C-alpha positions as semicolon CSV with decimal commas, in nm:
position;residue;x (nm);y (nm);z (nm)
1;M;7,929;9,005;11,194
2;F;7,529;8,886;11,297
3;R;7,646;8,943;11,638
4;E;7,812;9,280;11,610
5;S;7,499;9,374;11,403
6;P;7,189;9,165;11,470
7;N;7,001;9,371;11,207
8;L;7,197;9,221;10,951
9;F;6,972;8,937;10,965
10;A;6,651;9,075;10,890
11;E;6,823;9,309;10,613
12;T;6,973;8,995;10,450
13;I;6,642;8,837;10,406
14;Q;6,474;9,132;10,300
15;R;6,721;9,245;10,035
16;A;6,915;8,920;9,927
17;C;6,625;8,654;9,971
18;E;6,344;8,898;9,886
19;T;6,138;8,776;10,148
20;D;5,922;8,961;10,405
21;F;6,109;8,951;10,762
22;P;6,015;9,156;11,085
23;E;6,209;9,487;11,210
24;I;6,403;9,340;11,496
25;V;6,359;9,622;11,767
26;E;6,567;9,459;12,024
27;S;6,814;9,157;12,034
28;E;7,098;8,938;12,258
29;V;7,318;8,691;12,136
30;I;7,257;8,363;12,351
31;D;7,465;8,038;12,418
32;T;7,535;7,854;12,119
33;D;7,637;7,524;12,312
34;L;7,339;7,314;12,212
35;T;7,479;6,990;12,372
36;E;7,295;6,726;12,537
37;I;7,450;6,494;12,783
38;R;7,777;6,381;12,663
39;P;7,754;6,230;12,309
40;L;7,788;6,507;12,032
41;V;7,881;6,873;12,040
42;R;7,628;7,088;11,860
43;R;7,727;7,450;11,822
44;P;7,570;7,666;11,572
45;D;7,778;7,974;11,443
46;T;7,575;8,210;11,578
47;V;7,233;8,224;11,812
48;I;7,062;8,560;11,849
49;K;6,726;8,598;12,059
50;A;6,518;8,864;11,892
51;E;6,228;9,109;11,970
52;T;6,095;9,177;11,615
53;T;5,797;9,401;11,508
54;E;5,575;9,024;11,511
55;G;5,727;8,938;11,845
56;P;6,027;8,713;11,992
57;Q;6,217;8,516;11,756
58;L;6,544;8,323;11,743
59;L;6,793;8,373;11,462
60;V;7,053;8,124;11,361
61;V;7,323;8,148;11,154
62;E;7,554;7,950;10,969
63;A;7,856;8,009;10,755
64;Q;7,896;7,742;10,495
65;T;8,160;7,709;10,225
66;R;8,066;7,415;10,049
67;E;7,832;7,130;10,024
68;E;7,788;6,966;10,333
69;P;7,513;6,659;10,396
70;S;7,575;6,616;10,728
71;K;7,479;6,984;10,794
72;I;7,115;6,915;10,694
73;R;7,083;6,674;11,044
74;S;7,293;6,930;11,239
75;W;7,046;7,215;11,094
76;A;6,699;7,027;11,195
77;Y;6,871;6,969;11,542
78;Y;6,949;7,320;11,607
79;L;6,598;7,469;11,481
80;S;6,453;7,160;11,680
81;Y;6,631;7,204;11,984
82;L;6,647;7,593;11,990
83;E;6,199;7,571;11,943
84;N;6,178;7,323;12,230
85;K;6,423;7,510;12,450
86;F;6,299;7,844;12,415
87;G;5,941;7,806;12,293
88;L;6,046;8,048;12,023
89;P;5,995;8,032;11,640
90;A;6,368;7,981;11,486
91;T;6,456;8,080;11,155
92;L;6,803;7,953;10,974
93;L;7,033;8,203;10,764
94;V;7,288;8,019;10,562
95;V;7,552;8,256;10,440
96;T;7,819;8,137;10,183
97;P;8,054;8,275;9,939
98;S;7,999;7,972;9,679
99;A;7,707;7,997;9,392
100;A;7,692;7,656;9,402
101;T;7,681;7,592;9,776
102;A;7,405;7,855;9,761
103;R;7,183;7,634;9,528
104;W;7,239;7,350;9,771
105;A;7,159;7,490;10,072
106;R;6,849;7,650;9,944
107;G;6,665;7,285;9,948
108;P;6,442;7,139;10,018
109;L;6,680;6,941;10,220
110;R;6,537;6,627;10,306
111;L;6,582;6,388;10,618
112;G;6,472;6,043;10,593
113;P;6,437;5,777;10,328
114;P;6,474;5,962;9,967
115;E;6,147;5,808;9,839
116;C;5,962;5,918;10,160
117;P;6,128;6,167;10,342
118;S;6,046;6,284;10,712
119;M;6,122;6,587;10,717
120;R;6,191;6,879;10,433
121;L;6,430;7,208;10,529
122;Y;6,401;7,545;10,358
123;P;6,667;7,771;10,513
124;F;6,741;8,122;10,387
125;V;7,028;8,148;10,184
126;S;7,253;8,449;10,066
127;G;7,547;8,382;9,858
128;P;7,704;8,540;9,556
129;D;7,425;8,435;9,352
130;N;7,182;8,668;9,523
131;F;7,346;8,949;9,738
132;P;7,404;9,280;9,595
133;F;7,764;9,333;9,490
134;I;7,845;9,678;9,661
135;T;8,113;9,859;9,434
136;E;7,983;10,226;9,441
137;V;8,092;10,436;9,760
138;E;7,745;10,623;9,813
139;D;7,593;10,265;9,831
140;A;7,876;10,164;10,084
141;V;7,830;10,457;10,288
142;E;7,448;10,414;10,317
143;D;7,449;10,066;10,468
144;V;7,824;10,012;10,590
145;D;7,715;9,693;10,769
146;F;7,550;9,562;10,451
147;A;7,854;9,639;10,252
148;V;8,072;9,468;10,473
149;L;7,898;9,172;10,466
150;S;7,889;9,228;10,056
151;T;8,241;9,205;10,053
152;L;8,250;8,901;10,222
153;I;8,000;8,695;10,058
154;H;8,149;8,815;9,722
155;R;8,537;8,749;9,831
156;L;8,593;8,479;9,556
157;N;8,433;8,702;9,255
158;P;8,762;8,800;9,069
159;D;8,627;9,162;9,040
160;I;8,649;9,169;9,447
161;E;8,918;9,478;9,431
162;K;8,642;9,706;9,291
163;A;8,474;9,682;9,638
164;L;8,719;9,749;9,837
165;R;8,840;10,109;9,831
166;P;8,419;10,185;9,877
167;L;8,409;9,981;10,166
168;A;8,705;10,172;10,320
169;H;8,566;10,476;10,245
170;A;8,248;10,380;10,436
171;L;8,470;10,242;10,677
172;D;8,570;10,595;10,759
173;T;8,196;10,775;10,792
174;I;8,132;10,563;11,141
175;K;8,277;10,538;11,478
176;P;8,633;10,447;11,447
177;E;8,549;10,161;11,722
178;Q;8,313;10,014;11,509
179;G;8,506;10,077;11,182
180;A;8,787;9,882;11,331
181;V;8,590;9,591;11,417
182;W;8,455;9,574;11,063
183;A;8,781;9,614;10,884
184;D;8,937;9,358;11,104
185;L;8,658;9,103;11,009
186;T;8,693;9,205;10,643
187;E;9,109;9,139;10,658
188;V;9,043;8,799;10,812
189;G;8,768;8,679;10,589
190;L;8,958;8,799;10,277
191;E;9,200;8,597;10,080
192;G;9,520;8,607;9,868
193;C;9,579;8,923;9,695
194;A;9,246;9,052;9,767
195;Q;9,343;9,049;10,158
196;E;9,704;9,202;10,063
197;F;9,520;9,487;9,873
198;W;9,286;9,524;10,192
199;R;9,591;9,569;10,426
200;Q;9,787;9,838;10,138
201;I;9,446;10,042;10,180
202;M;9,418;10,069;10,543
203;Q;9,774;10,122;10,559
204;T;9,741;10,464;10,328
205;M;9,380;10,584;10,510
206;Q;9,365;10,884;10,724
207;Y;9,119;10,666;10,925
208;E;9,399;10,582;11,202
209;F;9,257;10,264;11,368
210;G;9,116;10,128;11,018
211;S;9,220;9,767;11,113
212;Q;9,471;9,599;11,337
213;L;9,752;9,618;11,068
214;A;9,719;9,989;11,069
215;L;9,739;10,043;11,434
216;E;10,036;9,826;11,461
217;T;10,199;10,036;11,186
218;T;10,111;10,346;11,399
219;V;10,275;10,212;11,668
220;K;10,562;10,126;11,528
221;E;10,632;10,458;11,340
222;R;10,571;10,675;11,683
223;S;10,842;10,431;11,856
224;R;11,062;10,510;11,599
225;I;11,024;10,869;11,616
226;I;11,058;10,885;11,991
227;L;11,393;10,694;11,934
228;K;11,528;10,888;11,670
229;F;11,449;11,227;11,874
230;L;11,652;11,068;12,132
231;D;11,944;10,945;11,920
232;I;11,956;11,286;11,751
233;R;12,011;11,486;12,066
234;G;12,244;11,223;12,228
235;I;12,045;11,085;12,481
236;A;12,140;10,745;12,583
237;V;11,882;10,471;12,569
238;S;11,923;10,152;12,791
239;D;11,787;9,816;12,684
240;G;11,499;9,825;12,901
241;E;11,396;10,159;12,813
242;R;11,414;10,094;12,428
243;K;11,230;9,756;12,510
244;R;10,961;9,992;12,689
245;I;10,913;10,214;12,429
246;E;10,882;9,942;12,157
247;G;10,696;9,741;12,332
248;C;10,410;10,026;12,405
249;T;10,104;9,955;12,209
250;D;9,887;10,220;12,376
251;L;9,859;10,515;12,103
252;D;9,778;10,824;12,374
253;M;10,097;10,717;12,594
254;L;10,323;10,696;12,283
255;E;10,169;11,018;12,174
256;A;10,295;11,190;12,495
257;W;10,651;11,022;12,476
258;V;10,663;11,211;12,131
259;M;10,606;11,532;12,232
260;R;10,822;11,478;12,565
261;A;11,109;11,345;12,360
262;P;11,259;11,677;12,230
263;S;11,278;11,854;12,533
264;V;11,392;11,566;12,790
265;E;11,749;11,549;12,958
266;R;11,734;11,181;13,011
267;A;11,511;10,914;12,857
268;E;11,399;10,777;13,195
269;E;11,199;11,156;13,213
270;L;11,028;11,024;12,866
271;F;10,803;10,750;13,160
C-alpha cells in the first residue's frame, strides 16, 4: 500500500500517531535489499525515498503481526545502513493489526545490556489502538487510501464487516485501475468470514473491476453468454473454439464476441 501511495506514510504519522511530519512532495520506491557481502539477508518491507516540504527523507515501512525481539536488531540495521548509504534521515513506521504488538513496538526498544543499553529505538507505530476505524461512507470517500489501510489494520476487529461496505462504495468513486489494486489488497489482507463477505460485496457491486474475483466472474459470465447464443442458434463449436472462448480474459474482446454471436453463421466468424 505504501508503495502505491507514499503519502500514506505522512498521513499515518500525522493522524494516527498525532505527530507532525512534513508533507511528501515527490517520492520513489527504492530497492529494499540491504544485504552486505553475503552473511545475512536484510530486506525491509518497503523503503521510499521521498522529497518532503522539509527536505529529502527515507521512509521505511514494516508490517508486524507479533512481538518479535529479533526485529529490533533488524530495524536498527535498516535505519543505520540506509542513512549511511544515502546520507539522508530515515524514519521507521511499523504497521500492525495487533494492539499488543503495537504497544511492544512503540518501545523504547533497547539494544545492548539491559542495565546499560547501547541504543534505544523509538519507531512510529500504527495499530488498532491508535488508527481510526472507518465505518462511515463519507469518511471512506473523503480519503480512500487511508480507509483501505484502516480496514487492514482493523482486520481482526470482530466488527470489521461494518467497514467493508463503506470501503466498497469509496472504491467506486476513484479510477477503476486504482480501485482494483486497493480491492485486491483488501481481499488478500482480510481473513476468514470477513474475506468471504468482501468477495460477496465485490461480486454485487456495479464497479466492474472491483477485484480480481469480480473480474473473473465477469469473464466467465460473458463466455457463458457467447456459448449460449451459439447453442440456441444451433451453431457447432469445436473443442478448440470452446477453449478459446472460455480461456479469453480480455473483457473488450469478449464483449465484441457477445455482439457478434447472434449473427455469425459459423463459430470461427467470432474471431
